[in-house]
Structures are given as structure tokens and as C-alpha cells.
N, C-alpha and C positions, 0 to 999 in steps of 0.2 A: 324816727322819721323814715329811715331807709326801709325798715320792715313794712311801714305803712304805704310806701310808694310802689313797692314791688308788685302787689296785686294789681294796681292801676296799669302799670306797664304791661303786665301779662294780659290784662283784659283788652288793652289797646291793640296789642299784637294779635290777639285772638280775633278781634273784630276785623282787623285788616286782612287776616288770612281768610276769614269767612267771605269778605267782599271779593277777594281774588278768586276764590273757589266758585262763588256764584257767577262771576263774570265768565270764568272759564267754561262753566257748564252751559251758560247761555250761548256762547260762541259755538260750543260743540253741538248744541241742539240746532242752531241755525244752519250749520254746515250741512245738515241732513237735507233741508230744503223740500218744498212741495208738501209739507205736512202741516197739520193744525196743531200748534203747541200753545197751550194756555189760552185757547180761544182766538189765537192770531194766525191768520193764513200767511205763512212765510213764503217768499218767492223761491223759485228754483235757483240753485247755485249757478253762478255764471263762470264758465271756464275761460279765464282771460290770461294771456301771457303778458305779464307786465314787462315793458321794455324800459328799464331805467327808472331812477328815482323820480324824475319829473313826470313821467307817465303815471306813476303810482299816485303822486300828489294830485294831478289833474283829475284822475279817476275818482279821487276822494271828494272832489267838488270844491277845493280851496279856490275862491275867486281871485285872490291875489296871484296865486301861481298860474291860474288859467290866463289871467290878463297879461302876465309877464311873458307867457309862451306866445300869445297872440301878437304882442308887440314885437317879439323877436322874429316871428314869422313875417310880419309886415315889413320889418327892416330888411329881411333877406329875400323877400318876394321879387324885387327887381333883378337881383342877381340870378335867382332861380329861372325867371322867365328868359333872361338873356342867354343863359346856358342852354335852356331848352330850345330856343330859337336857332342857336348855332347848330345844334344837333339836327334840327329839322332841315336846315339849309344844306348840311353836309350829307344827309342820308336820303333825301328825296329828289325826284326828277320832276320836270314839268308835267309829265303824263300821270304822275301819282296823284295830282289834285284835280278834282272834278268840280266844276262850278254849277251851283244851283241858285239862280237869282243873285242875291247879294252875299251869299255864303259859299265857302269852299269845303268840300268833303274829301278826306284823305282815304285812298283805297286801302283795303285791309292788308294787302301784301306789304305796302309801304309802312303801315302802322307797325307791323311785326318787325320790320327792319329797324325802325326807330326804337322799338321796345327793347331791342338787344343792348341798347346803350344805358338802360336803366335796370335797377334791381327788382324787376317784376317777376313774381312767382305765380304759377297757375295751379289750380286744384279743383276738385269736385266737378270733373267733366261728365256731362250727361248727354247721351246721344239718343235721338228718337227717329224712327223711320215711319214715313207716311206714304201709303200707296194711293194713287189717284188714277182716274181715267179722264182723258180729254178728247178733243177731235182727232188727235194723232194716235190715239190708242192708250195703252197702259203706260204709266210712269211712276216714279217714286221720288220722294223728297226727304232729305235728311235735315234735322234740326239739331244743332249742337249748342249746348250752354256750358259756360265755364266761368269759374271765379278767378279774377285777377287781383293781386294784392301788391301794393307799393307803399312802403314805409308805414305799415299798419292799416292803411286804408284799403277797403275791399270794394269791388264792383262786379257786376254780372255782365258777361259778354255773350251775345247770341249770334249764331250764324246759320243761314239757310242756303242750301244748294240742291238742285234737282237734276233729273236726267234730261231735262229740256234745255239746260244751259248750253249755249252755242259751242264753247270751247271743248266740252267733253261729250255733249249729246248730239253734235252734228258732224256730218262728213259730206263734202261736196254739196252743201246747202240742203241736205236732207237729214232728217232725224235718224240717228243710228237705232237699229234694233236693240232692245234692252240687253240681249245676250252678248252684244258686241261692246257693251260699256263696262268698264271695270268699276264695280260698285264701291270698292275701297277708295277709289279716287274721288268719287262723289262725296263719300263720307268724310274723307280727310279735307276736302275743300271746305266743307261746312265748319270743320274744326278750326281751320286757319282763319276763316272769316270771323268766327267767334273770338279767337284770340286777338285779332286785330281790333275788333269792336271793344274789347276790354281795355286794350292799350289806349285807344282814343279817349275812352271815358276817364281813365286814370290820369292822363296827361292834358286833359282839357282841349282835345283836338277835334271835337265834334262841332259842326256848324261854325267853323272859323270865319269871321267876317272877311270879305275880300280885301277891305282896306287894311286889316291887320296882317293878312297874308302878304300883301304887297310890301308892307314895312319889313316883314321878315326877309323877303326875297329882294330887298332893295339893293341895287348895284349889280344884279345879275340878270341875265336874259331869261328868266323863268316867270311864267304867269300861270294861273290856274287854267285848266282846259275847260272850254265851254261844252255843255251838253244840251242837245235838243231832246226834250222829254218824249216827243212823239217818235223820233227815229232812233235816238240813242247815238247818233253820229257825233263824234268828238270834234269840236272846233280846234283848228291847229293841226289836225291829222286828216289828210285827204281821204276820200272814200276809197280810192285805190289802195292807200296805205293800210286802211282797216282790213280790207280783203286780203292783202298780202300778209298782214300780221296773223290772220287766221290760218292762212296757208302755211306760214312758218311754224305756227303752233302744232298743226297737224303733222308736219314733217318731224318735228322734235318729239312728238308723242309716238310717232312710228318707231323712232330709235329707242325711246324709253321703254316701249312695250316689247322689245326684242327678247329679253331685256338687255339694255346696253346704256352706255353713257358716252361722253365725249371729253377730249382733253386738247387744249390749245398748246401747240409747241412753238415757242417764240424763235427757236433756232431755224425753223423752216417757214415761219410765219403762216402756219396752216393748222387746221384742226382735224383730228382723227377720231373715228368711232372706236371705243374700247369695250371689250366684253366685261361683264360683271358676273360674279357668282350668284347662285340662288340665295345664299345667305345675305349677300350685299343687296340683292333685289328686295328682300323682305324688310330690310332696314329703312327703305324709302319707298314712297309711292311713285307711280309713273308721272304724276303731275309735278312732284318735286324734282324728279330727274329731268323732266322736260324743261323746267326753268334753268337748271344747271347747263343743260345742253345748249340752250339758246344763248346763254352768256358766254360759254366757251366758244361756240361757233362764230359769234360776232366779235370776238376779241381779235386784235391785230397789232402789228408793229408799224408805227408811222415812219415818216421820212427821216425824223430825227433819231430813230432807233429806240423810241420809247414805246413800251407796251401799253396799249389802250384797252382797258377792261371792257368787255362786252356788256350788253344789256339784255333784259328779258324781252320776249317777243313783242309785247305791247308797248315797249319803250323805244322800239326802233322805228325809224322813218326814212323816207327818201332812198338815196344811194346806199346808205349803210344797211337798210333793210333788204334792198335788192341783192346786194353782194352776199349777205348772210344766207338768203334763200338759195342762191347759186352754190354756195359752199356746202350747205347741208345736202342739197340734191346730189352733188358730186360725191360726197362721202357715202351716201346711201347707195349710189350706183356702184361705187367701189366695193362695198360689202357684197352686193348682189353678184358682181362678177367673180368674186372670190368664193362664191357658193355658200356664204354664211346665211 
């Protein structure tokens, strides 16, 4: 009997080995991808970085696993939203929100600020330049496109900025000659807008209903800023403040293009212009330095001895804006007197 059973076992093992070999060959063939094998058009291989066993199972299409993941996400969704809303409240100012009808839009600079609180990565930056001619002569526009990723989800952010934009393209209410505009600043502005656009998409901050924003900001004196589409004038910010914000921006840009920066000294409750090296200037744009300068110049020590952090030029209003302009002018005059 034993001698009669041995051939059966060997045959069984042989068939098993043949099946394994056949399966291995099929997998090997399919990994090539894009080829016609045995009359079947195989798809191109997908290069996917599998993050964890759950991701691998959901990619396999197991409905039980997919349902379990969805149920877990639904369970955690309220906590996620609550955490996101706290970050929004702590990282934005009233002027960061612009109202369009019944929805509020977050400015790109504020979106980037919020984005620093999340594990968002950026890749595949593409920049295009477009030249144009209008009634004011020749100009150019930069279009930036970037891919943002958060927890495996990707989205595309797009930013546009041109030489006619008031903050960089105008001086004394007149358009600057193209040779007087730093083209790198126009380009970087488009990139920053693209990054902010990607952040808003990933965090669900596009077209936020006013009612929802008011819930987020409940208990604080912040509301979305109104915008008149015809004039672009912001409600809650007077016309004189808007003009002064532009004036402050031009003064800060004047310092940034020296090139220089500014540093607030709480010991003397004042701010001073500081020189920067050529290498330091290459590491940042004039636009980025101008934002830093505005924040440093508007910082101060209050009566209780507490340092109040400054704001960007378009976030300042009233007396705070006026005093900041005075401080910046004084600092520039001091540099001029010293012959720098």
C-alpha cells in the first residue's frame, strides 16, 4: 500500500508546484503592463505607496473593510471638524475673510498660515509666464500650479498674479514701468496664491457659508469682511484705511528692496531697520520681507508690559495703522540721515 500511495503524493505535489509556477509567471507577466499578453490588453502598472494594512485592504476592494473605514471616519468627523475650527479661529483675523453673497472666502495668505498646522506637502510646481498688452502698455502675468497632499489625498492649487496688481504694480496711484518691478516678486506671489488655493481645497475652506463661519467665530468679535464687487472696497475697513494700507505696503517694500529687514526691540519699544547680506536676500523675496517688516514695525509693548505682536499691512486699521506708518517713516528717515 505504501508503495502504491507514493506516486499519488508525488503527483499531487507536482500539480501543486505547477499551479504555483503558473501563478508566479502570470503575476510576473502582468507586472510588465501595457502589453498584449495572450490576447488580453493589460493595464499599465500603478505605482502606489501603500500606507498601512488597512490601505492595502481597501485598495483591494474588500467591501467590509471599506465600510469599516467609512464608519470610523464618520465617528471621528465631528472631532476633526472641531479641531479644524479651533485652528481657523486661532490662525485667522477678521480681514482674512472676504464675503461674497452668502459665502466667505479665505485669503491665500491666511490659508497658508492655517496650512502650517497640518501635515500638508507640496510637489510638482509648474510656472508659466504670459505676456500681454492693454491700454496701459505691455505687462505680464504668472500662472503657478502646484500639487498639495494631505493624508494621501491630493489636489491641484492654481495661482495668478500680474504686473498690474496694485500692491506690486502701482506707485503713487500710477502703474510702475516694468523695469521697476521685481519680476521674481510677481512670480512668487503667484506661487503663494497657488499654495493657499491647494490648502483651501484640502481643508474644505472654499465657499464657506456665512452661517457656518459665524458658528466657528462664535463668541469673538470677528466677522467676514464685506466686498463690493464693483469697487473692491472692503466693508469694515474705511476708504482712508485702504489707502493707508497701500502706503504702508509701499514703505515696507522700500525697505525690503534696499535690501533690508526690520526687528522689534521690546527693551526700547521701538523697531529698527537691519541690514541683510546678499545671501540672506536671495533666500526670501521682497514681498516676503515686506510682510515681516510690517509685522515687526507694528509690534509694541502695551501698558501692562506685554508684547503685542504686529500684523501685516492689510490687517492694520485706525490708530494702529497710523502709528505704524509713522514708525516706518521715522526708521527710513533715520537710515537716510546715516547715509545708508
